[in-house]
N, C-alpha and C positions, 0 to 999 in steps of 0.2 A: 392287350396282346401279350403273348408269351415270348420269352427270350429264345426258347427252343425253336419256335416257328420263324422268328426273325433270323436266327442263325441259319436255319435250313434254307430259307430263300436266299440269304446272302451268299451262302456257299454254292447254291445252284446257279446264281447269276454269275459269280466269278468263274465257276467251272465252264459255263456256257460261252462266255465272251472274253475271257482273259483280262487284259488290261485296257480294253477299248474304252475310251472316255470322250465320246462326242459331246457337244453342247446340249444335245437333246436325246431322248430315247430314239428319235427318228434318225437313222444313220445317214439319211439323205440331207440332213442339216435343217430340218424343220424346227424352228425355234419360236414360232408364234402359236397362239392358241388355234388359229385357223389352220395352220400347217399341221399341227398335231391331230386335230379332229379329222382333217382330210386324210392324213397318213394312217390313222387308226382304222378308219373305214376301209380305205383301199387295201391295206395290208391284210386286214381280217377277212375281207371277202375273197381275196386272192388265196389265202390259206385254206378257207373252206371249199373253194372251187377245186383246189388240188386234192383235198381230202375226199370229196365226193367222187372225183374222177378216178382216184385210186381204188375206190370200192365199186366202180361201175355205175355210179349214180350221176345224175346231172344236177348241179347246184343251181338254184333259182335265186338270182340276186334280189335284194329287197327292191320294191317298186319305187320307194322314195326314202329320203333321209332328210327329215324336216327340222329346221331350227325354229324355235319359237321363244317368246319371252313372257314370263308370268302366266296369265290365264288365257293367252291368245293362241294356244296350241290346237292342233287338230283333235277331234273327238275320235274315239274308237268304239264304234257301235253307239250305244247310249251313254258311254262313259266319257265325260269331258276331260281334256288334258288339265293337269294341275301344275302349279308352280313348283320349282325345285325338284324336277323329276326328269327321268328319261324312261322311255317305254317302247316295247315292240307291240304293234297291233296286228294280230293274226288276220283280222277281217280284211285289212287292206295290204297286208304284208309289207308294212313300212315301219321305220324307226323314227321317233321324234324325241327331241331333247330341249330342255330349257337352256338356251344358249347363255343367258345371263348367269344362271346358277352354275353351269358347268365351267364357264369362264372364271367365276370366283373361286371354284375349287382348284382350277389350274393355277391361279395366282397364289392361292393360300397353301396348297398341298403339292404343287408341281405337276409336270406333265404325266406322271404315273396315273393320276386320277382319270385322265382321258383314255389312257390305254387299259384301264380296268373297266370303266363304265361302258364304253362302246363295244368291246368284245363280249361283255356280259349280255348286252341287249341282242347282239348277233347270236349269242347262245340260245336265246329264246326263239329266234328265227329258225335256227337249226332244229330245235325241238319240234317246231311246227312242221317243218319239212319231213322230219323223220317220224312224225305222228307219235311222239313219245307220250305214253300215258302215265299220269301221276295221280296218286290218291290224295296227296296233300300239297298245298302251294309251296311249302318250304322245300320239298323235294325238288321241285322245278327250279327254285331260286338257287339252291346249293349246287345243282348240276350246272346251272349257267355260270356260277362262280368257278366251278371246276373247268368248264369249257374255256373260260377267260384265261385261267392259268395255263392250260394246255396250249392255247393259241399264242400267248405271249412267249412261252418257252420255245415254241417252234420258230417264232419270228426272231428271237434272240439267237437261237442256235444256227439259223440260216444266214445270219448277218444282216437281215432286213432291218433289225433294230439293234442298237447298242445300249449298253447299260453303264451308268456312271455312279460313283459313290452317292448314296442317298436314295437311289431309285427304289430299293426294297423297302425303305422306310416310308416313302410316299405311298406305295401300294398298300402296305399294311395299315397305314393311317387312314386311307380311304375306306378300306374294309371295316376298320374299327368304327369309323364314323357312321357307316351305313348299317351296322349291326343292330339287331333288336335288343332292347334293354333286358328282356327276360327270355327264357327258353320255353316257348309255347308253340309246340308243333301243330296243335289243332287250330290255331288262329289262322283264318283264311287269308290273312295278309302277311303271315310270318315269312321272313326272309332268312332267319338264322341269326344267332348271336354273333358278336364280333369274332370270337374264337372259332365257332363253327364255320363261318365264312372264310376265315383265314386258312383253316384246315383243308377245306375243299379246294380253295385256290391252289394251295401248295400241292395237293394231290394231283391236280391237273398239270401243274408246272413240272412236277417230278416225273410223272408217269405218262403224260400225253393225254389228248382228248379221248383216246380209246378206253382209258381207265374210268371215264366219267359215267 
């Protein structure tokens, strides 16, 4: 990750929330993994419901939000769920996540990982509702990162979430860990390098979801 990007997000977080230092990013006091997962889902859907209403649209909540472990997850069409993953399935309009994997990230990297992964997957649900067309998979993934940044910024600005020292590091560490090792835009599974994912997240955080 680059120092410039870390500094940018640090300054944005400080500007948005002043000196608020709750024990968790959830200003309601959620300090367990389950609390943070529930909070991330609830707050993200509430944000998008408001966004859709402001544009005269009706937001359609996901049909299900499924926790699984290892290879026991739900399939999406002909594609089985895989371990260490979270995904949005457009066929059933649901989100599923490997709870064991995400819990380990929560323990190792902090609650910021949950508030990144879940809004990212909801970003894919938004793309489906808006019927956004992409030529390359990486475009879809980077836009979802941008949506995640815009969502988190709005939640911090509204006071629904608070930020404490280290949160920006958690977010960037999560993006770095999820980045592709090489820049291969034509790879059908490409999500973007660590720097690309960080850049698009910051774009959304700075300018809102409308910029994505």
